[in-house]
C-alpha positions in Angstrom: 172.5 150.2 -10.4 171.6 153.9 -11.0 168.4 155.0 -9.1 166.5 158.0 -10.0 165.7 160.0 -6.7 162.5 161.1 -8.4 161.4 157.7 -9.0 162.5 156.4 -5.3 160.7 159.3 -3.4 157.9 160.5 -5.8 159.1 164.0 -5.4 160.0 166.1 -8.2 162.5 168.5 -6.7 165.2 168.5 -4.1 164.1 169.9 -0.4 166.5 171.5 1.9 167.2 169.2 5.0 166.2 170.8 8.3 169.1 171.8 10.5 167.6 170.3 13.7 168.3 166.8 12.2 171.9 167.5 11.6 172.3 168.9 15.2 170.8 165.6 16.8 172.8 163.4 14.7 176.1 165.4 15.5 175.0 165.1 19.1 175.0 161.6 19.1 178.5 161.3 17.5 179.8 163.8 19.9 178.4 162.0 23.1 180.2 158.7 21.7 183.4 160.4 21.2 183.3 161.9 24.8 182.5 158.6 26.3 184.8 156.5 24.4 188.0 157.2 26.6 186.2 155.8 29.6 183.8 153.5 28.0 185.4 150.2 29.5 184.6 151.5 33.2 182.7 148.3 34.6 179.6 149.1 36.3 176.9 147.0 38.2 174.3 144.6 36.8 171.1 146.0 36.3 168.8 143.5 34.7 165.8 145.8 35.2 167.4 148.5 33.2 167.9 146.3 30.2 164.4 145.0 30.4 163.1 148.6 30.4 165.2 149.1 27.3 163.6 146.3 25.7 160.1 147.5 26.3 160.6 151.3 25.5 162.8 150.5 22.3 160.1 148.2 20.9 157.3 150.7 21.9 159.2 153.7 20.3 160.0 151.9 17.0 156.5 150.2 16.8 154.8 153.4 17.2 157.4 155.1 14.8 156.3 152.1 12.1 152.7 152.8 12.7 152.9 156.6 11.8 155.0 155.9 8.7 152.4 153.3 7.7 149.7 155.7 8.4 151.7 158.1 5.9 151.8 155.5 3.3 148.0 154.7 3.5 147.5 158.4 3.1 150.0 159.2 0.4 150.7 156.0 -1.4 154.5 156.5 -1.5 156.3 153.2 -1.5 159.3 154.3 -0.1 157.5 155.4 3.0 156.2 151.8 3.2 159.9 150.6 2.9 160.9 152.6 6.1 157.9 151.5 8.1 158.9 148.0 7.3 162.5 148.7 8.4 161.2 150.1 11.7 158.8 147.0 12.0 161.9 144.6 11.6 163.5 146.4 14.6 160.6 146.3 16.7 160.1 142.4 16.2 163.6 141.6 16.3 163.4 143.1 19.9 161.1 139.9 20.6 163.7 137.2 20.2 166.4 139.1 21.6 164.4 139.8 25.0 163.8 136.1 24.8 167.3 135.2 24.7 168.4 137.9 27.2 165.9 136.0 29.6 167.5 132.7 29.0 171.0 134.3 29.6 169.6 135.2 33.0 168.4 132.0 33.8 171.3 129.8 32.5 174.5 132.1 33.0 177.1 133.8 31.2 178.5 130.7 29.7 175.6 129.5 27.9 175.5 129.3 24.4 172.9 131.9 24.6 175.0 134.4 26.2 178.2 133.6 23.9 176.5 133.2 20.7 172.7 133.7 20.2 172.2 137.0 22.0 175.3 139.0 20.8 174.7 138.0 17.1 170.9 138.9 17.2 172.0 142.3 18.9 174.3 142.9 15.9 171.9 141.8 13.4 169.5 144.5 15.0 172.2 147.2 14.9 173.0 146.3 11.1 169.9 145.0 9.9 167.9 148.1 10.4 170.3 150.3 8.6 170.7 147.9 6.0 166.9 147.9 5.3 166.7 151.6 5.3 169.4 151.8 2.7 168.1 148.9 0.6 164.3 149.9 0.5 164.6 152.6 -2.6 166.3 150.3 -4.5 163.9 147.7 -3.8 161.0 150.1 -4.6 163.0 151.0 -8.0 163.2 147.4 -8.9 159.5 146.6 -8.4 157.8 146.0 -11.9 155.5 148.8 -13.0 152.5 146.9 -12.7 153.4 145.7 -9.0 153.9 149.3 -8.0 150.6 150.4 -9.5 148.8 147.7 -7.7 150.3 148.6 -4.4 149.5 152.2 -4.8 146.0 151.3 -5.5 145.5 148.6 -2.9 147.6 150.1 -0.2 146.1 148.2 2.7 147.0 145.1 1.0 150.3 146.4 0.3 150.8 147.0 4.0 149.7 143.7 5.2 152.2 142.2 2.3 155.1 144.3 3.8 154.2 143.3 7.3 154.1 139.6 6.8 157.5 139.8 4.9 159.0 141.5 7.8 157.7 138.9 10.2 158.9 136.1 7.8 162.3 137.9 7.7 162.6 138.1 11.5 161.5 134.6 12.0 164.2 133.4 9.3 166.9 135.3 11.0 166.1 134.3 14.5 165.8 130.5 13.2 169.2 130.8 11.7 170.9 132.3 14.5 169.3 129.9 17.1 169.6 126.9 14.9 173.2 127.4 13.7 174.3 128.6 17.1 176.8 125.6 17.4 178.6 126.7 14.1 178.4 130.3 14.4 181.7 132.2 15.9 181.6 132.9 19.7 181.3 136.5 20.5 182.1 135.7 24.3 183.9 132.8 26.1 183.0 132.6 29.7 182.0 136.2 29.7 185.2 137.2 28.0 185.1 138.7 24.5 186.7 136.9 21.9 188.7 137.7 18.7 185.5 137.3 16.6 184.1 140.2 18.6 186.5 142.8 16.4 185.7 141.5 13.0 181.8 141.0 13.7 181.3 144.4 15.1 183.5 146.0 12.4 181.7 144.4 9.6 178.4 145.2 11.3 179.8 149.0 11.5 180.9 149.2 8.0 177.4 148.0 6.7 175.9 150.6 8.9 178.3 153.3 7.6 177.6 152.5 4.1 173.8 152.5 4.8 174.3 155.9 6.6 176.1 157.5 3.5 173.6 156.1 1.1 170.4 157.6 3.2 172.5 160.8 3.4 172.9 161.1 -0.3 169.2 160.8 -0.9 168.1 162.6 1.9 167.2 165.9 0.1 164.6 164.0 -1.9 162.8 162.3 1.1 159.8 164.0 2.7 161.0 165.7 6.1 158.9 163.1 8.0 161.4 160.5 6.7 164.7 162.4 7.1 165.0 161.8 10.9 166.0 158.3 10.0 169.5 159.5 9.7 169.5 160.0 13.7 168.7 156.5 14.2 171.4 155.1 11.9 173.7 157.5 13.7 172.9 156.1 17.1 173.5 152.4 15.5 177.0 153.8 14.4 177.7 155.1 18.0 176.6 151.9 19.7 178.9 149.8 17.4 181.7 152.3 18.1 181.2 151.8 21.8 181.0 148.3 21.4 184.3 148.0 19.8 186.0 150.6 22.3 184.4 148.4 25.4 183.1 144.9 24.1 182.8 143.6 27.6 179.0 143.4 29.3 177.8 145.7 31.8 180.4 148.5 31.3 179.7 152.1 31.1 179.6 151.9 27.1 177.2 148.9 27.5 174.6 151.0 29.3 175.5 154.3 27.2 175.0 152.5 24.0 171.7 151.2 25.0 170.5 154.7 26.4 171.8 156.2 22.9 169.4 153.9 21.1 166.8 154.5 23.2 167.1 158.2 23.3 167.6 158.5 19.5 164.5 156.4 18.8 162.8 158.7 21.0 163.9 161.9 19.3 162.8 160.3 15.9 159.5 159.6 17.2 158.9 162.9 18.7 160.2 164.5 15.5 157.9 162.2 13.6 155.0 163.4 15.7 155.9 166.9 15.3 156.1 166.6 11.5 152.8 164.6 11.3 151.2 167.3 13.5 152.5 169.9 11.1 151.2 168.0 8.2 147.8 167.9 9.8 147.8 171.4 10.6 148.7 172.4 6.8 145.9 170.0 5.8 143.5 171.7 8.1 144.5 175.1 6.8 144.3 173.7 3.0 140.8 172.2 4.0 139.8 175.7 5.3 141.0 177.3 2.2 139.3 174.6 0.3 136.0 175.3 1.9 136.6 179.2 1.5 137.2 178.4 -2.0 134.2 176.1 -2.5 132.1 178.9 -1.0 133.4 181.4 -3.3 132.8 178.9 -5.9 129.3 178.4 -4.9 128.7 182.1 -4.7 130.0 182.5 -8.2 127.9 179.5 -9.4 125.0 181.2 -8.1 125.8 184.2 -9.8 126.2 182.4 -13.0 123.2 180.8 -12.7 121.4 184.3 -12.1 123.3 185.4 -15.2 122.2 182.3 -17.1 118.8 182.6 -16.2 118.7 186.2 -17.3 120.3 185.2 -20.5 117.6 182.6 -21.0 114.8 185.0 -20.2 116.5 187.5 -22.9 116.5 184.4 -25.2 113.0 183.9 -24.5 112.1 187.4 -24.8 113.6 187.8 -28.2 112.0 184.3 -29.4 108.8 185.7 -28.1 109.2 188.9 -30.2 110.2 187.0 -33.5 107.5 184.4 -33.1 104.8 186.8 -32.3 105.9 189.3 -35.0 106.1 186.5 -37.7 102.6 185.5 -36.8 101.0 188.8 -36.4 102.6 190.6 -39.4 101.3 187.9 -41.6 97.6 189.1 -41.5 98.0 192.8 -42.7 100.7 191.7 -45.1 98.2 189.2 -46.7 95.4 192.1 -46.9 97.7 194.5 -48.4 98.9 191.9 -50.7 95.3 190.9 -51.7 94.0 194.6 -52.0 97.3 195.3 -54.1 96.7 192.6 -56.7 93.1 193.3 -56.9 93.8 197.2 -57.7 96.4 196.0 -60.1 94.6 193.3 -62.0 90.9 195.0 -61.9 91.6 198.7 -61.8 89.9 199.4 -65.1 86.9 197.4 -63.9 86.5 198.6 -60.3 84.6 201.9 -59.4 85.7 204.9 -57.7 84.0 203.9 -54.4 85.3 200.6 -54.5 89.0 201.9 -55.1 88.6 204.4 -52.3 87.5 201.5 -50.0 90.6 199.4 -51.0 93.0 202.3 -50.5 91.1 203.1 -47.0 91.9 199.3 -46.2 95.3 199.4 -47.4 96.0 202.4 -45.0 94.3 200.9 -42.0 96.9 197.9 -42.6 99.8 200.1 -43.1 98.9 201.9 -39.8 98.7 198.6 -38.1 102.1 197.7 -39.1 103.3 201.0 -38.0 101.8 200.6 -34.6 103.7 197.2 -34.2 107.0 198.9 -35.3 106.5 201.5 -32.8 105.6 199.4 -29.8 108.4 196.8 -30.7 110.9 199.8 -30.8 109.4 200.8 -27.5 109.7 197.2 -25.9 113.3 196.7 -27.1 114.2 199.7 -25.1 112.0 199.2 -22.0 112.3 195.3 -21.7 116.0 195.2 -19.9 114.4 197.0 -17.0 116.4 200.2 -17.5 113.9 202.6 -19.0 115.3 205.9 -19.4 112.8 208.3 -17.6 113.0 212.2 -17.6 110.2 213.2 -15.3 109.1 216.8 -15.1 106.1 218.7 -13.6 103.5 218.2 -16.4 100.1 219.8 -16.3 97.3 217.3 -16.5 95.4 219.6 -18.8 98.3 219.9 -21.2 98.9 216.1 -21.1 95.2 215.2 -22.1 94.8 217.9 -24.7 97.9 216.5 -26.5 96.3 212.9 -26.5 93.0 214.3 -28.1 95.0 216.5 -30.5 96.9 213.5 -32.0 93.7 211.5 -32.8 92.1 211.4 -36.1 89.2 213.9 -36.6 86.6 210.9 -36.4 88.0 209.7 -33.3 88.0 213.0 -31.7 84.4 213.5 -32.4 83.9 210.4 -29.9 86.2 211.4 -27.2 85.4 213.7 -24.4 88.0 215.1 -21.8 87.6 216.0 -18.3 91.2 217.6 -17.0 90.1 217.4 -13.3 91.2 220.0 -10.8 92.4 223.4 -12.3 96.1 223.5 -12.1 96.6 219.6 -11.3 100.1 218.3 -12.4 101.9 214.9 -12.4 105.6 214.2 -11.9 106.2 211.9 -15.0 108.2 211.4 -18.2 106.0 213.3 -20.9 106.8 210.8 -23.7 105.8 207.8 -21.5 102.6 209.4 -20.2 101.6 210.3 -23.6 102.3 206.7 -24.7 100.2 205.1 -22.1 97.2 207.4 -22.4 97.4 207.1 -26.3 97.3 203.4 -25.9 94.1 203.5 -23.6 92.4 205.9 -26.0 93.1 204.1 -29.2 92.0 200.9 -27.7 88.8 202.3 -26.8 88.3 203.8 -30.2 89.0 200.3 -31.9 86.8 198.1 -29.6 84.1 200.5 -28.6 81.3 201.6 -31.0 80.3 204.5 -28.4 81.7 207.2 -26.8 84.8 207.4 -24.7 85.2 209.6 -21.8 88.9 210.5 -20.5 89.0 212.0 -16.9 91.7 212.8 -14.6 90.8 212.8 -10.7 93.3 213.8 -7.7 93.5 211.6 -4.9 94.7 213.4 -2.1 95.1 210.4 0.3 97.5 208.7 -1.7 99.0 211.9 -3.5 98.2 210.2 -6.8 96.7 211.6 -10.0 94.2 208.9 -11.6 93.8 208.9 -15.5 91.0 206.9 -16.6 89.9 205.9 -20.1 86.1 204.6 -20.1 84.2 203.2 -22.9 80.9 201.4 -23.8 82.3 198.3 -25.4 81.7 194.7 -24.3 84.6 195.0 -21.7 87.2 192.2 -21.0 86.4 188.9 -20.2 86.7 188.2 -16.3 88.9 185.1 -16.9 91.3 187.2 -18.8 91.5 190.4 -16.4 94.4 189.1 -14.7 96.5 188.6 -18.0 95.4 191.7 -19.6 98.8 193.5 -19.0 100.9 190.4 -19.5 103.4 190.2 -22.5 101.9 188.9 -25.8 98.5 187.9 -24.8 95.2 188.8 -26.2 91.6 188.0 -25.3 89.6 185.9 -27.6 87.0 188.1 -29.2 84.1 186.2 -31.0 83.5 187.3 -34.3 86.3 189.7 -34.4 89.7 189.5 -36.0 93.0 190.2 -34.3 94.3 193.5 -34.9 97.5 193.9 -32.9 100.5 191.8 -31.5 99.7 192.1 -27.8 102.5 194.9 -27.3 100.4 197.9 -25.9 99.1 197.0 -22.7 102.2 195.3 -21.7 104.4 198.4 -22.6 102.0 200.4 -20.8 102.5 198.7 -17.6 106.4 199.0 -17.9 106.3 202.7 -18.7 103.7 203.2 -15.5 106.2 201.3 -13.3 109.2 203.0 -14.6 107.7 206.4 -13.4 106.6 205.1 -10.1 102.8 204.6 -11.0 100.7 201.5 -11.9 97.8 200.7 -14.3 94.7 198.4 -13.9 91.5 197.7 -15.3 87.8 198.0 -14.1 84.6 197.0 -15.3 82.5 200.3 -16.3 78.9 200.6 -15.1 76.4 199.5 -16.9 78.9 198.0 -19.7 82.2 198.9 -21.1 85.6 199.0 -19.8 87.8 201.5 -17.7 91.5 201.4 -17.7 93.3 203.4 -15.2 96.7 205.1 -14.9 98.1 206.3 -11.5 101.1 208.5 -11.3 102.4 210.8 -8.5 100.8 214.2 -8.0 103.1 217.2 -8.3 102.5 220.8 -7.1 102.0 223.0 -10.2 103.4 226.5 -10.4 104.5 229.0 -13.1 108.0 228.1 -12.6 107.6 224.5 -13.1 105.2 225.1 -16.1 108.4 226.5 -18.1 110.5 223.3 -16.8 107.7 220.9 -18.4 107.3 222.6 -21.7 110.8 221.8 -23.2 110.3 218.1 -23.0 106.8 218.3 -24.2 108.1 220.1 -27.3 110.8 217.7 -28.2 108.9 214.5 -27.3 108.4 213.3 -30.8 112.2 213.0 -30.7 112.5 210.8 -27.7 110.4 207.6 -28.3 108.1 205.8 -30.4 105.1 208.1 -29.2 103.6 209.4 -32.4 99.9 210.0 -33.7 99.7 206.4 -34.5 102.3 205.2 -31.8 100.0 203.1 -29.8 97.9 201.8 -32.5 96.5 200.3 -29.3 95.0 196.6 -28.8 92.7 195.7 -26.0 95.5 192.9 -25.4 98.9 193.2 -24.1 
């Protein structure tokens, strides 16, 4: 039956066999060949040495079986379970063999225990272990796929079943040998080897050699932790060779064979422990790499979460703009549509004053839409948080004069300006300063029926210039002050209509912060509102005046600030 190595071992590719394994196996064979010429040398009887051999051999094989079983429980490889079962068989067979050896000591060398049971059990240990090792890949390959899958999923149950099978096998083998002792060929007769020794040992050797060849052929497809079984099987071949060379008991070969078996078991155990330790080290290193990768993944997940929040905020920002514009643009468009329809259908029946009033109303609504467009453009540039600022040393008097000049003639008659200390200047972007102050002033013109006062004062303690726009209106409701500079919010005004989209004051706050300043609101006494802009003070000189002039001259090309660019609302 052809056996697929991949199916046997679960490894997709062949792996090189370690050199130390071949060195140990060759050493066992070399020692055997060196001892063979003097193998028949008789030595003293040392029962305690044999008893020690039983204990150490059984302990080494049991520990090896345990380590392999743990490998199976961890990886689920059925061939490893089969190899563990073979070592368990060797361990369990030591028990009846030790019992028989004790009987031999009590009943003498001419008893059936010494002539039949003991030798046959020893041969079954020597030949049974290699046979099980060689057969287990074929047994695994012959298992139905459903059974194999169940064994891999329920590994502890599979381990219990395999252990139970080995206990049963050892019980059956021991029962057959002991029960059929009268019919089995005698290996010894009165302490002397019989003719059956040669063919029994030779048959066992053939089985062991065949098993060794089978294992070596598939050795490249075994994990390194299982490859060392070659050394144990080589020790069985060496023991059988010495048995053939010197079949008498208590010869040099007798002791050397058992010492060889014990040493080979120890070598396999040490190698298995070393391989297991190496696996654990690699596992620990992989676990550390996994932890590091997990931390890196966590860091990237955190960054991704931040980016997601930023994208969500950007999406919400766009949704807010669309929703606000959709809502706010309807009112001026409805007025424009109504006046246009009225003028179109009733032009001949309307008076000149009515036509003039309608045209003025249309102009106001168009200006309102232009205000929204200008603020929207400014917000689209400002919202990402990277507002392009080009600060210069800007004279306060020049900045305030420009704000007043951009007002309508009617509005200029209501606005008074106090430029503060002569020569005072700020360090700010001219376009941004004009945008904020124009917003404050146009808001005051809209919502205050009285005079508006624009002033500038120098705060030497903080190194700031304070621009204040004060009106005589009704002020801002106290519960709305904290939201005054928020995005898309407006205060409720009883009896009044909404005339903006809530852009102006929010944009003013962004521009002030971009220029290292701030804005705030104060109640004016006895009534009215005061909006304050604070910007860094700059020392003014003739040289800096020239530096500040070019940006002012080209300010109209840099942003949405125009004569109607703020169209301000007293709502952000």
